[in-house]
SEDO-683046 format. One record per residue (C-alpha): x, y, z; chain; residue in three letters; residue number from 1. Coordinates in Angstrom, 2 decimals. Layout:
# SEDO-683046
+---------+---------+---------+-----+------+-----+
:       X :       Y :       Z : mol : type : seq :
+---------+---------+---------+-----+------+-----+
:       X :       Y :       Z :   A :  ALA : NUM :
...
+---------+---------+---------+-----+------+-----+
# end
This chain:
# SEDO-683046
+---------+---------+---------+-----+------+-----+
:       X :       Y :       Z : mol : type : seq :
+---------+---------+---------+-----+------+-----+
: -122.11 :  163.64 :  243.47 :   A :  MET :   1 :
: -121.26 :  165.11 :  246.85 :   A :  THR :   2 :
: -123.46 :  168.16 :  246.17 :   A :  ASP :   3 :
: -126.38 :  165.84 :  245.30 :   A :  ARG :   4 :
: -125.91 :  163.95 :  248.57 :   A :  VAL :   5 :
: -125.89 :  167.21 :  250.55 :   A :  VAL :   6 :
: -129.05 :  168.37 :  248.72 :   A :  GLN :   7 :
: -130.85 :  165.11 :  249.51 :   A :  ILE :   8 :
: -129.83 :  165.39 :  253.14 :   A :  ALA :   9 :
: -131.09 :  168.95 :  253.33 :   A :  GLU :  10 :
: -134.42 :  167.99 :  251.76 :   A :  GLU :  11 :
: -134.79 :  165.11 :  254.20 :   A :  ALA :  12 :
: -134.06 :  167.47 :  257.14 :   A :  ASP :  13 :
: -136.63 :  170.01 :  255.84 :   A :  TRP :  14 :
: -139.17 :  167.21 :  255.34 :   A :  GLY :  15 :
: -138.66 :  166.00 :  258.90 :   A :  SER :  16 :
: -138.88 :  169.57 :  260.25 :   A :  LEU :  17 :
: -141.95 :  170.34 :  258.14 :   A :  HIS :  18 :
: -143.64 :  167.16 :  259.37 :   A :  GLY :  19 :
: -142.91 :  168.06 :  263.00 :   A :  LYS :  20 :
: -144.31 :  171.57 :  262.50 :   A :  LEU :  21 :
: -147.46 :  170.12 :  260.94 :   A :  LEU :  22 :
: -147.84 :  167.60 :  263.80 :   A :  ALA :  23 :
: -147.38 :  170.44 :  266.32 :   A :  CYS :  24 :
: -150.01 :  172.52 :  264.54 :   A :  GLY :  25 :
: -152.48 :  169.64 :  264.39 :   A :  ARG :  26 :
: -151.90 :  169.05 :  268.15 :   A :  TYR :  27 :
: -152.57 :  172.72 :  268.98 :   A :  LEU :  28 :
: -155.74 :  172.74 :  266.85 :   A :  ILE :  29 :
: -157.23 :  169.83 :  268.77 :   A :  ARG :  30 :
: -156.07 :  171.29 :  272.13 :   A :  ASN :  31 :
: -157.88 :  174.61 :  272.49 :   A :  PRO :  32 :
: -157.32 :  174.67 :  276.22 :   A :  SER :  33 :
: -153.61 :  174.97 :  275.74 :   A :  LEU :  34 :
: -153.94 :  177.67 :  273.12 :   A :  ILE :  35 :
: -156.33 :  179.77 :  275.23 :   A :  LEU :  36 :
: -154.28 :  179.35 :  278.35 :   A :  GLY :  37 :
: -151.07 :  180.38 :  276.60 :   A :  LEU :  38 :
: -152.88 :  183.35 :  275.11 :   A :  ALA :  39 :
: -153.99 :  184.58 :  278.56 :   A :  LEU :  40 :
: -150.52 :  184.19 :  280.00 :   A :  LEU :  41 :
: -148.98 :  185.88 :  277.01 :   A :  LEU :  42 :
: -151.41 :  188.81 :  277.48 :   A :  ALA :  43 :
: -150.31 :  189.21 :  281.05 :   A :  LEU :  44 :
: -146.67 :  189.00 :  280.08 :   A :  ALA :  45 :
: -147.13 :  191.70 :  277.43 :   A :  LEU :  46 :
: -149.04 :  193.83 :  279.93 :   A :  PHE :  47 :
: -146.10 :  193.78 :  282.37 :   A :  THR :  48 :
: -143.32 :  194.07 :  279.73 :   A :  LEU :  49 :
: -144.90 :  196.81 :  277.63 :   A :  LEU :  50 :
: -146.24 :  198.53 :  280.74 :   A :  GLY :  51 :
: -142.80 :  198.79 :  282.30 :   A :  ARG :  52 :
: -141.56 :  200.43 :  279.03 :   A :  LEU :  53 :
: -144.43 :  202.87 :  278.78 :   A :  MET :  54 :
: -144.89 :  203.81 :  282.40 :   A :  LEU :  55 :
: -142.48 :  204.46 :  285.23 :   A :  ASP :  56 :
: -143.10 :  201.79 :  287.90 :   A :  VAL :  57 :
: -141.71 :  204.18 :  290.48 :   A :  LYS :  58 :
: -145.22 :  205.70 :  290.43 :   A :  LEU :  59 :
: -146.28 :  202.60 :  292.39 :   A :  ALA :  60 :
: -144.72 :  204.24 :  295.47 :   A :  ALA :  61 :
: -146.91 :  206.11 :  297.94 :   A :  PRO :  62 :
: -147.54 :  209.85 :  297.41 :   A :  LEU :  63 :
: -146.78 :  209.63 :  293.72 :   A :  SER :  64 :
: -150.32 :  210.76 :  292.76 :   A :  ALA :  65 :
: -153.29 :  212.50 :  294.41 :   A :  PRO :  66 :
: -154.84 :  210.04 :  296.86 :   A :  PRO :  67 :
: -158.14 :  208.16 :  296.21 :   A :  ALA :  68 :
: -158.71 :  209.51 :  292.72 :   A :  GLN :  69 :
: -161.05 :  207.63 :  290.32 :   A :  PRO :  70 :
: -159.88 :  206.71 :  286.79 :   A :  PRO :  71 :
: -159.29 :  209.75 :  284.64 :   A :  GLY :  72 :
: -156.74 :  211.51 :  282.47 :   A :  PRO :  73 :
: -153.22 :  210.66 :  283.61 :   A :  GLY :  74 :
: -154.58 :  208.00 :  285.95 :   A :  LEU :  75 :
: -156.12 :  205.16 :  283.81 :   A :  PRO :  76 :
: -156.90 :  203.08 :  286.83 :   A :  LEU :  77 :
: -157.09 :  205.87 :  289.39 :   A :  GLY :  78 :
: -155.12 :  205.95 :  292.63 :   A :  SER :  79 :
: -155.44 :  204.52 :  296.11 :   A :  ASP :  80 :
: -155.71 :  206.33 :  299.45 :   A :  PRO :  81 :
: -151.88 :  206.10 :  299.77 :   A :  GLN :  82 :
: -151.44 :  208.13 :  296.61 :   A :  GLY :  83 :
: -150.13 :  205.32 :  294.41 :   A :  ARG :  84 :
: -150.84 :  205.19 :  290.62 :   A :  ASN :  85 :
: -152.80 :  201.93 :  290.36 :   A :  LEU :  86 :
: -151.75 :  201.33 :  286.75 :   A :  MET :  87 :
: -148.18 :  201.25 :  287.94 :   A :  ALA :  88 :
: -149.17 :  199.09 :  290.89 :   A :  VAL :  89 :
: -150.86 :  196.55 :  288.63 :   A :  MET :  90 :
: -147.86 :  196.47 :  286.18 :   A :  ILE :  91 :
: -145.26 :  196.01 :  288.90 :   A :  GLU :  92 :
: -147.50 :  193.81 :  291.08 :   A :  GLY :  93 :
: -148.26 :  191.39 :  288.24 :   A :  THR :  94 :
: -144.54 :  191.09 :  287.50 :   A :  TRP :  95 :
: -143.61 :  190.53 :  291.15 :   A :  LEU :  96 :
: -146.39 :  187.96 :  291.74 :   A :  THR :  97 :
: -145.56 :  185.94 :  288.57 :   A :  ILE :  98 :
: -141.85 :  186.02 :  289.50 :   A :  ARG :  99 :
: -142.61 :  184.76 :  292.99 :   A :  THR : 100 :
: -144.61 :  181.85 :  291.60 :   A :  GLY : 101 :
: -142.06 :  180.89 :  288.99 :   A :  VAL : 102 :
: -139.17 :  180.92 :  291.41 :   A :  ILE : 103 :
: -141.02 :  179.03 :  294.13 :   A :  ALA : 104 :
: -142.56 :  176.52 :  291.70 :   A :  GLY : 105 :
: -139.29 :  176.04 :  289.83 :   A :  GLY : 106 :
: -137.32 :  175.36 :  293.03 :   A :  LEU : 107 :
: -140.01 :  173.06 :  294.28 :   A :  GLY : 108 :
: -140.03 :  170.94 :  291.07 :   A :  VAL : 109 :
: -136.25 :  170.87 :  290.74 :   A :  ILE : 110 :
: -135.61 :  169.80 :  294.33 :   A :  VAL : 111 :
: -138.61 :  167.46 :  294.40 :   A :  GLY : 112 :
: -137.59 :  165.82 :  291.08 :   A :  SER : 113 :
: -134.02 :  165.31 :  292.26 :   A :  ALA : 114 :
: -135.21 :  163.66 :  295.49 :   A :  ILE : 115 :
: -137.72 :  161.52 :  293.66 :   A :  GLY : 116 :
: -135.12 :  160.38 :  291.02 :   A :  PHE : 117 :
: -132.60 :  159.49 :  293.74 :   A :  ILE : 118 :
: -135.13 :  157.69 :  295.94 :   A :  SER : 119 :
: -136.67 :  155.51 :  293.27 :   A :  ALA : 120 :
: -133.47 :  154.71 :  291.39 :   A :  TYR : 121 :
: -131.37 :  153.69 :  294.33 :   A :  LEU : 122 :
: -134.21 :  151.89 :  296.16 :   A :  GLY : 123 :
: -133.55 :  149.91 :  299.32 :   A :  GLY : 124 :
: -132.91 :  151.71 :  302.59 :   A :  PHE : 125 :
: -132.43 :  155.07 :  300.79 :   A :  THR : 126 :
: -135.84 :  154.84 :  299.22 :   A :  ASP : 127 :
: -137.55 :  153.87 :  302.46 :   A :  ARG : 128 :
: -135.84 :  156.67 :  304.40 :   A :  ALA : 129 :
: -136.65 :  159.37 :  301.89 :   A :  ILE : 130 :
: -140.25 :  158.13 :  301.42 :   A :  THR : 131 :
: -140.74 :  158.19 :  305.23 :   A :  TRP : 132 :
: -139.47 :  161.76 :  305.47 :   A :  CYS : 133 :
: -141.66 :  162.98 :  302.59 :   A :  VAL : 134 :
: -144.73 :  161.27 :  304.02 :   A :  ASP : 135 :
: -144.10 :  162.86 :  307.42 :   A :  VAL : 136 :
: -143.63 :  166.34 :  305.92 :   A :  LEU : 137 :
: -146.77 :  165.91 :  303.87 :   A :  LEU : 138 :
: -148.76 :  165.77 :  307.08 :   A :  THR : 139 :
: -147.44 :  169.18 :  308.18 :   A :  VAL : 140 :
: -150.15 :  171.88 :  307.37 :   A :  PRO : 141 :
: -148.45 :  174.04 :  304.78 :   A :  ALA : 142 :
: -150.34 :  177.21 :  305.64 :   A :  ILE : 143 :
: -149.38 :  176.94 :  309.34 :   A :  LEU : 144 :
: -145.71 :  176.48 :  308.51 :   A :  PHE : 145 :
: -145.72 :  179.34 :  306.01 :   A :  LEU : 146 :
: -147.51 :  181.69 :  308.39 :   A :  VAL : 147 :
: -144.98 :  180.97 :  311.15 :   A :  MET : 148 :
: -141.96 :  181.50 :  308.86 :   A :  ILE : 149 :
: -143.42 :  184.63 :  307.29 :   A :  SER : 150 :
: -144.24 :  186.13 :  310.70 :   A :  ALA : 151 :
: -140.70 :  185.50 :  311.94 :   A :  VAL : 152 :
: -138.90 :  187.00 :  308.90 :   A :  VAL : 153 :
: -141.48 :  189.62 :  308.06 :   A :  GLN : 154 :
: -139.13 :  192.56 :  308.71 :   A :  THR : 155 :
: -137.34 :  193.39 :  305.54 :   A :  GLY : 156 :
: -139.08 :  190.61 :  303.60 :   A :  LEU : 157 :
: -138.98 :  190.90 :  299.80 :   A :  THR : 158 :
: -140.80 :  189.05 :  297.01 :   A :  SER : 159 :
: -137.68 :  186.89 :  296.49 :   A :  ILE : 160 :
: -137.75 :  186.04 :  300.20 :   A :  GLY : 161 :
: -141.42 :  185.16 :  299.90 :   A :  MET : 162 :
: -140.64 :  182.84 :  297.02 :   A :  ALA : 163 :
: -138.04 :  181.03 :  299.07 :   A :  LEU : 164 :
: -140.46 :  180.65 :  301.99 :   A :  ILE : 165 :
: -143.14 :  179.15 :  299.72 :   A :  VAL : 166 :
: -140.50 :  176.93 :  298.04 :   A :  ALA : 167 :
: -139.55 :  175.47 :  301.44 :   A :  ALA : 168 :
: -142.53 :  173.09 :  301.21 :   A :  LEU : 169 :
: -143.20 :  173.15 :  297.46 :   A :  ALA : 170 :
: -140.91 :  170.17 :  296.78 :   A :  TRP : 171 :
: -142.91 :  167.53 :  298.74 :   A :  ARG : 172 :
: -145.56 :  166.61 :  296.25 :   A :  ARG : 173 :
: -143.29 :  166.68 :  293.13 :   A :  PRO : 174 :
: -140.93 :  164.30 :  295.04 :   A :  ALA : 175 :
: -143.69 :  161.78 :  295.61 :   A :  ARG : 176 :
: -145.03 :  162.06 :  292.09 :   A :  GLN : 177 :
: -141.63 :  161.74 :  290.39 :   A :  VAL : 178 :
: -140.73 :  158.78 :  292.59 :   A :  ARG : 179 :
: -143.95 :  156.97 :  291.46 :   A :  SER : 180 :
: -143.13 :  157.66 :  287.82 :   A :  GLN : 181 :
: -139.58 :  156.51 :  288.37 :   A :  MET : 182 :
: -140.61 :  153.20 :  289.91 :   A :  LEU : 183 :
: -142.35 :  152.38 :  286.66 :   A :  VAL : 184 :
: -139.69 :  153.62 :  284.31 :   A :  MET : 185 :
: -136.57 :  152.21 :  286.00 :   A :  ARG : 186 :
: -137.65 :  148.68 :  284.96 :   A :  SER : 187 :
: -138.06 :  149.66 :  281.29 :   A :  SER : 188 :
: -136.10 :  147.93 :  278.56 :   A :  GLY : 189 :
: -134.13 :  151.04 :  277.55 :   A :  TYR : 190 :
: -132.96 :  151.48 :  281.16 :   A :  VAL : 191 :
: -131.72 :  147.88 :  281.22 :   A :  ASP : 192 :
: -129.89 :  148.46 :  277.91 :   A :  MET : 193 :
: -128.29 :  151.62 :  279.33 :   A :  ALA : 194 :
: -127.09 :  149.63 :  282.36 :   A :  LYS : 195 :
: -125.61 :  146.95 :  280.11 :   A :  LEU : 196 :
: -123.88 :  149.67 :  278.09 :   A :  SER : 197 :
: -122.02 :  150.72 :  281.22 :   A :  GLY : 198 :
: -123.78 :  154.03 :  281.88 :   A :  LEU : 199 :
: -123.66 :  155.30 :  285.49 :   A :  GLY : 200 :
: -126.79 :  156.13 :  287.53 :   A :  PRO : 201 :
: -126.58 :  159.87 :  286.94 :   A :  LEU : 202 :
: -126.26 :  159.48 :  283.17 :   A :  ARG : 203 :
: -129.18 :  157.06 :  283.07 :   A :  ILE : 204 :
: -131.35 :  159.43 :  285.10 :   A :  ILE : 205 :
: -130.51 :  162.59 :  283.13 :   A :  PHE : 206 :
: -130.11 :  161.18 :  279.61 :   A :  PHE : 207 :
: -132.48 :  158.18 :  279.51 :   A :  GLU : 208 :
: -135.30 :  158.69 :  282.06 :   A :  ILE : 209 :
: -135.61 :  162.47 :  282.47 :   A :  ALA : 210 :
: -136.36 :  163.21 :  278.72 :   A :  PRO : 211 :
: -139.23 :  160.70 :  278.86 :   A :  ASN : 212 :
: -140.62 :  162.45 :  281.95 :   A :  LEU : 213 :
: -140.29 :  165.93 :  280.41 :   A :  LEU : 214 :
: -144.03 :  166.38 :  279.65 :   A :  PRO : 215 :
: -144.92 :  165.28 :  283.17 :   A :  PHE : 216 :
: -142.33 :  167.62 :  284.69 :   A :  LEU : 217 :
: -143.60 :  170.58 :  282.65 :   A :  VAL : 218 :
: -147.17 :  169.84 :  283.83 :   A :  SER : 219 :
: -145.91 :  169.55 :  287.39 :   A :  SER : 220 :
: -144.11 :  172.92 :  287.03 :   A :  PHE : 221 :
: -147.27 :  174.67 :  285.87 :   A :  VAL : 222 :
: -149.22 :  173.18 :  288.80 :   A :  THR : 223 :
: -146.42 :  174.18 :  291.29 :   A :  ALA : 224 :
: -146.41 :  177.74 :  289.95 :   A :  VAL : 225 :
: -150.16 :  178.10 :  290.37 :   A :  ALA : 226 :
: -149.96 :  176.64 :  293.94 :   A :  ALA : 227 :
: -146.99 :  178.95 :  294.79 :   A :  ALA : 228 :
: -148.84 :  182.07 :  293.53 :   A :  ILE : 229 :
: -151.95 :  181.04 :  295.59 :   A :  LEU : 230 :
: -149.88 :  180.51 :  298.72 :   A :  ALA : 231 :
: -148.00 :  183.77 :  298.36 :   A :  SER : 232 :
: -151.13 :  185.79 :  297.61 :   A :  VAL : 233 :
: -152.83 :  184.19 :  300.64 :   A :  GLY : 234 :
: -149.91 :  185.07 :  302.93 :   A :  LEU : 235 :
: -149.68 :  188.63 :  301.62 :   A :  GLU : 236 :
: -153.45 :  189.16 :  301.92 :   A :  ALA : 237 :
: -153.01 :  188.43 :  305.64 :   A :  MET : 238 :
: -150.34 :  191.12 :  305.85 :   A :  GLY : 239 :
: -147.37 :  188.71 :  306.05 :   A :  LEU : 240 :
: -145.83 :  189.69 :  302.75 :   A :  GLY : 241 :
: -143.28 :  192.34 :  301.63 :   A :  PRO : 242 :
: -144.60 :  195.65 :  303.03 :   A :  GLN : 243 :
: -142.62 :  197.78 :  300.61 :   A :  ASN : 244 :
: -143.41 :  196.02 :  297.34 :   A :  GLU : 245 :
: -146.72 :  196.38 :  295.50 :   A :  PRO : 246 :
: -147.48 :  192.69 :  294.87 :   A :  THR : 247 :
: -151.04 :  191.70 :  294.02 :   A :  LEU : 248 :
: -151.43 :  190.01 :  297.40 :   A :  GLY : 249 :
: -150.25 :  193.09 :  299.30 :   A :  MET : 250 :
: -152.59 :  195.23 :  297.18 :   A :  THR : 251 :
: -155.48 :  193.08 :  298.38 :   A :  ILE : 252 :
: -154.26 :  193.45 :  301.98 :   A :  PHE : 253 :
: -154.29 :  197.28 :  301.61 :   A :  TRP : 254 :
: -157.74 :  197.07 :  300.04 :   A :  ILE : 255 :
: -159.04 :  195.34 :  303.18 :   A :  MET : 256 :
: -156.96 :  197.55 :  305.48 :   A :  GLU : 257 :
: -158.42 :  200.76 :  304.08 :   A :  PHE : 258 :
: -162.02 :  199.40 :  303.82 :   A :  SER : 259 :
: -162.21 :  199.90 :  300.10 :   A :  ALA : 260 :
: -165.44 :  197.91 :  299.84 :   A :  PHE : 261 :
: -167.22 :  200.20 :  302.34 :   A :  LEU : 262 :
: -165.80 :  203.35 :  300.79 :   A :  ARG : 263 :
: -166.82 :  202.28 :  297.28 :   A :  GLY : 264 :
: -163.37 :  202.45 :  295.79 :   A :  LEU : 265 :
: -164.29 :  200.01 :  292.99 :   A :  TRP : 266 :
: -161.36 :  201.11 :  290.78 :   A :  TRP : 267 :
: -159.01 :  199.84 :  293.47 :   A :  TRP : 268 :
: -160.74 :  196.46 :  293.93 :   A :  ILE : 269 :
: -161.38 :  195.28 :  290.35 :   A :  LEU : 270 :
: -157.90 :  195.39 :  288.74 :   A :  PRO : 271 :
: -156.01 :  193.02 :  291.12 :   A :  PRO : 272 :
: -158.91 :  190.62 :  291.36 :   A :  VAL : 273 :
: -159.32 :  190.59 :  287.60 :   A :  GLY : 274 :
: -155.60 :  189.99 :  286.98 :   A :  ILE : 275 :
: -155.51 :  187.16 :  289.50 :   A :  LEU : 276 :
: -158.56 :  185.56 :  287.83 :   A :  ILE : 277 :
: -156.93 :  185.75 :  284.37 :   A :  VAL : 278 :
: -153.65 :  184.42 :  285.76 :   A :  LEU : 279 :
: -155.23 :  181.41 :  287.44 :   A :  PHE : 280 :
: -157.54 :  180.59 :  284.60 :   A :  VAL : 281 :
: -154.56 :  180.74 :  282.20 :   A :  GLY : 282 :
: -152.48 :  178.43 :  284.37 :   A :  LEU : 283 :
: -155.37 :  176.02 :  284.76 :   A :  TYR : 284 :
: -156.04 :  175.86 :  280.93 :   A :  LEU : 285 :
: -152.30 :  175.36 :  280.21 :   A :  VAL : 286 :
: -152.13 :  172.61 :  282.82 :   A :  ASN : 287 :
: -155.25 :  170.94 :  281.31 :   A :  ALA : 288 :
: -153.68 :  171.13 :  277.88 :   A :  GLY : 289 :
: -150.38 :  169.70 :  278.97 :   A :  LEU : 290 :
: -152.12 :  166.87 :  280.78 :   A :  ASP : 291 :
: -152.69 :  165.26 :  277.36 :   A :  GLU : 292 :
: -148.96 :  165.02 :  276.88 :   A :  LEU : 293 :
: -148.25 :  163.78 :  280.36 :   A :  ALA : 294 :
: -151.10 :  161.27 :  280.53 :   A :  ASN : 295 :
: -150.74 :  158.26 :  278.20 :   A :  PRO : 296 :
: -154.44 :  157.41 :  278.45 :   A :  ARG : 297 :
: -155.44 :  160.81 :  277.13 :   A :  LEU : 298 :
: -152.84 :  160.62 :  274.34 :   A :  ARG : 299 :
: -154.28 :  157.27 :  273.15 :   A :  ARG : 300 :
: -157.79 :  158.58 :  273.33 :   A :  ARG : 301 :
: -156.82 :  161.68 :  271.28 :   A :  ALA : 302 :
+---------+---------+---------+-----+------+-----+
# end
């Protein structure tokens, strides 16, 4: 009898799991933007991971190859006037740029979400004070602040340092957006039941409200990563990035510094621009696909 009960329970679990997998498959089929975006990002991830296994990224250092050589045997993407193997530069630069965006975007969403949760849940004077601070900081031009900070700490700056600089203002918009979502959800019935059950504010936020905001937070994270990559590449293209690391933004800076357009060094120009296009298109498509999960109107329409 006991074995039969266990068998029935296992079959029920498999049926539930099978149904979830089928629902997930049907959702992906009707959401081609998410599939294509994930495919582009996966291609870039494989490019960096497999590339680091197949090629020594130390070749991205100056004087590691004959300078200004077009693509050929041993140099699939050629070399730049500094004598850097551009294949190694693209592999290492893609990894560093994505890492910068993920760190800055992740920190921005985590800090902004925490501030938004606390502000909306506590309300009263705390909410008004935090909202006022966020509104004031949103009026500060981000590019001006980032340029000033980057110029001050440029000596010895690394890609991690660049990520922290970009993250310094990346939390503002997530804080406002999460607060708006919290103002709606804190008056929900399940929150009232949690309060009656004796749960504290932190447990209600993390175990009752946060799971329902997970699709929105994931979408916000993808948006924050794209914005962080754009900000870091823009700063690096102005020469305010890590001088000793071959990020994609610094590669663009050296392209302009050495007049690659006038000299016709097309093999130096196309790879970083192409990788950035693929990266931003992939992030946009993933964000558009996740918007269906985060937006109730789109869910009902689907």
